[in-house]
C-alpha positions as CSV (number, residue, x, y, z in Angstrom):
1,M,48.5,143.2,-17.0
2,S,51.9,143.4,-15.3
3,K,53.7,140.2,-14.2
4,Q,53.5,141.3,-10.6
5,L,49.7,141.8,-10.6
6,R,49.3,138.5,-12.5
7,Q,51.4,136.6,-10.0
8,M,49.5,138.2,-7.1
9,K,46.2,136.9,-8.7
10,I,47.8,133.4,-9.0
11,K,48.7,133.5,-5.3
12,E,45.2,134.7,-4.4
13,L,43.5,131.9,-6.4
14,L,45.8,129.2,-5.0
15,H,45.2,130.3,-1.4
16,S,41.4,130.5,-1.9
17,R,40.6,127.5,-4.0
18,E,41.8,123.9,-4.6
19,I,43.3,124.0,-8.1
20,S,44.5,120.7,-9.5
21,N,46.5,121.7,-12.5
22,Q,47.7,124.6,-14.7
23,G,44.9,124.2,-17.2
24,E,42.4,124.8,-14.4
25,L,44.4,127.8,-13.2
26,I,44.4,129.3,-16.7
27,R,40.6,129.0,-16.8
28,M,40.2,130.7,-13.4
29,L,42.6,133.5,-14.5
30,E,40.5,134.0,-17.7
31,Q,37.3,134.1,-15.6
32,A,39.1,136.9,-13.6
33,G,39.8,138.7,-16.9
34,I,43.5,137.8,-17.1
35,E,44.6,136.2,-20.4
36,V,47.8,134.2,-20.0
37,A,49.7,131.8,-22.2
38,Q,50.6,128.3,-20.9
39,A,54.3,129.1,-21.2
40,T,53.9,132.3,-19.2
41,L,51.9,130.6,-16.5
42,S,54.5,127.9,-16.3
43,R,57.2,130.5,-15.7
44,D,55.1,132.3,-13.2
45,C,54.5,129.0,-11.3
46,S,58.2,128.2,-11.4
47,E,59.1,131.7,-10.1
48,L,56.5,131.5,-7.3
49,G,57.7,128.0,-6.3
50,V,54.3,126.4,-7.0
51,V,54.4,122.6,-6.7
52,R,51.7,120.0,-7.5
53,S,51.0,118.1,-4.3
54,R,48.8,115.1,-3.4
55,T,45.8,115.7,-1.0
56,H,43.1,113.4,0.3
57,S,40.9,114.6,-2.6
58,G,43.5,114.3,-5.4
59,Y,46.3,116.7,-6.5
60,R,46.4,120.4,-6.1
61,L,48.8,123.3,-6.8
62,V,50.5,124.5,-3.6
63,L,52.4,127.7,-2.9
64,P,55.7,127.6,-0.9
65,N,53.9,129.7,1.8
66,D,52.7,126.4,3.0
67,T,55.1,125.0,5.5
68,P,58.2,123.2,4.1
69,R,56.9,120.0,5.7
70,Q,53.7,120.2,3.8
71,I,55.5,120.7,0.5
72,I,57.9,117.8,1.2
73,R,55.0,115.6,2.3
74,G,53.3,116.3,-1.0
75,L,56.4,115.5,-3.0
76,V,57.2,112.4,-1.1
77,G,53.5,111.4,-1.3
78,M,53.7,111.5,-5.1
79,E,56.5,109.0,-5.0
80,V,54.5,106.4,-3.2
81,Q,52.5,103.9,-5.2
82,T,51.1,101.5,-2.6
83,I,51.1,100.9,1.1
84,E,50.3,97.3,2.2
85,A,50.5,95.5,5.5
86,N,50.2,92.1,6.9
87,E,50.2,91.2,10.6
88,N,53.9,91.9,11.1
89,A,55.1,94.7,8.8
90,I,54.2,97.4,6.4
91,V,55.6,97.6,2.8
92,I,55.5,100.8,0.8
93,K,56.1,100.6,-2.9
94,T,57.6,103.7,-4.5
95,L,58.6,104.9,-7.9
96,P,61.9,103.4,-9.0
97,G,64.8,104.9,-7.1
98,R,62.7,106.8,-4.6
99,A,62.4,104.4,-1.6
100,H,65.4,105.9,0.2
101,G,63.8,109.4,0.2
102,V,60.5,108.1,1.4
103,G,62.1,106.0,4.2
104,S,64.2,109.0,5.2
105,Y,61.2,111.2,5.3
106,L,59.3,108.7,7.5
107,D,62.4,108.4,9.8
108,Q,62.5,112.1,10.3
109,L,58.9,112.2,11.5
110,N,60.1,110.2,14.6
111,M,56.7,108.4,14.9
112,S,56.6,106.5,18.2
113,S,54.5,103.9,16.4
114,V,57.5,103.0,14.1
115,L,60.7,101.4,15.2
116,G,62.4,102.1,11.9
117,T,62.5,101.7,8.1
118,I,64.6,99.8,5.6
119,A,64.7,101.1,2.1
120,G,65.7,99.4,-1.1
121,D,65.3,100.9,-4.6
122,D,61.5,100.9,-4.9
123,T,60.4,99.4,-1.6
124,V,60.4,100.6,2.0
125,L,59.9,98.1,4.8
126,V,58.4,99.8,7.9
127,I,58.8,98.0,11.2
128,P,56.0,98.9,13.6
129,A,56.6,99.3,17.3
130,S,53.7,97.0,18.0
131,I,52.2,94.5,15.6
132,R,48.8,94.8,17.4
133,Q,48.3,98.3,15.9
134,I,49.3,97.7,12.3
135,S,46.2,99.3,10.8
136,L,46.6,102.4,13.0
137,V,50.3,102.7,11.9
138,V,49.3,102.4,8.2
139,E,46.7,105.2,8.7
140,E,49.3,107.4,10.4
141,I,51.8,106.8,7.6
142,Q,49.1,107.6,5.0
143,S,48.2,110.8,6.8
144,H,51.9,111.9,6.7
145,L,52.1,111.2,3.0
146,S,49.2,113.4,1.8
147,Q,48.2,117.0,2.2
148,P,45.3,117.9,4.4
149,S,42.3,119.0,2.3
């Protein structure tokens, strides 16, 4: 099978199903009668711009045909480890060195429920516009950090 036809089938599968990893994608390609080595599939995914993105139901492979905001949301979402809140503020723990990117992403969303963020190395402090609605602000942040299913 030609590279072009194989990549078209990869796109078709990724658009029609939720596929969580390359191993699962290889199995689906085999079911469709397409034998492909892991290294070849990795090159195909790289050329197609496929990224692994977090969704409400776990991780999935996503094509760049999804909006840039969806791709960035998935990437930023993978950097977040926890989101916790008390009655005054929200603290987001990230992978080491990733807090600035997460804080910047949240700032660019211009959420009216957030006054601003302060980012360290692995922690983002989110200051809500109103402390009365902390749980709603946490939900809004969580929705912006994961892909819709």
